[in-house]
Each structure stands twice: as C-alpha cells, then as structure tokens.
C-alpha positions, 0 to 999 in steps of 0.5 A, a space after each residue: 500499500 505503500 508504494 501507491 500511496 507514495 505514487 499517487 502522491 508524486 503523481 499529484 505533487 507533480 501536477 499541483 493537484 493537491 489543492 483540488 483534493 478537499 475531503 468533499 471534492 474527493 467525496 463527489 470524485 468517489 460517487 461519480 467514479 462509482 457511478 462509471 463504474 456501475 454504468 458498466 453493467 447498466 443496460 446488460 450485466 452478463 456481457 459487460 467490458 471487463 476492461 472497461 470495468 477494471 479500468 473504473 473500479 481503479 479509478 474509484 480506488 484511486 480517490 479512496 486511497 486519496 481520501 485515506 490520504 487527505 484524512 490521514 487514515 490508513 487505508 489498510 488500518 480501517 478497513 481492517 477496523 471496519 472489518 471488525 465491527 462489522 463481524 459482530 454487526 453480522 455474526 456468521 450463526 445469524 448472517 450465513 446466506 442471508 442478505 438481510 440487513 443486521 437490524 433485521 437478523 
C-alpha cells in the first residue's frame, strides 16, 4: 500500500493537484467514478466490458486512497477496523447465506 500512496502523492505533486483534493471534492469524485463503474453494467450485466469495468474500479480505488491520504487514515487499518465492527454486526450463525441487514437478522 505504501507504494501506491507514494506514487499517488508524487503524481499529484507533479501536477499541483492537491489543491483540488478537499475531502468534499474527493467524496464527489468517488461517487462519480462509482457511477461510471455501475454504468459498465447498465444495460447488460452479462456481457459487460471487463477492461472498462476494471479501469473504472481503479479510478474508484484511486480516489478512495486519496481520500484516506487527505484524512490521514491508513487504508489497511481502517478496512481492518471496520471489518471487525462488521463481524460483530453480522455473526456467522445469524448471517450466513442471508442478505438481510443486521437489524433484521
């Protein structure tokens, strides 16, 4: 992950783009790119262009990493922390094979 963060920081620094990367702008960009990812499956979820989907996914990840950098949050740690919280909300014995929300289990 350090390699990704270092490369993103360098990329943005070379272009002087950090000035545009407020948390609000990054949150908007994440949503926009997620919408573009969803668009890959809009009319035919069986026959989508895998390469286009992967590239849009990369854009989503890129903005998510930049948001983590802006919030001074370690991506690995926040994912692991959230996974622990989610495990408590969705214990295996109640949630296995179910798509119900935790408060409906």
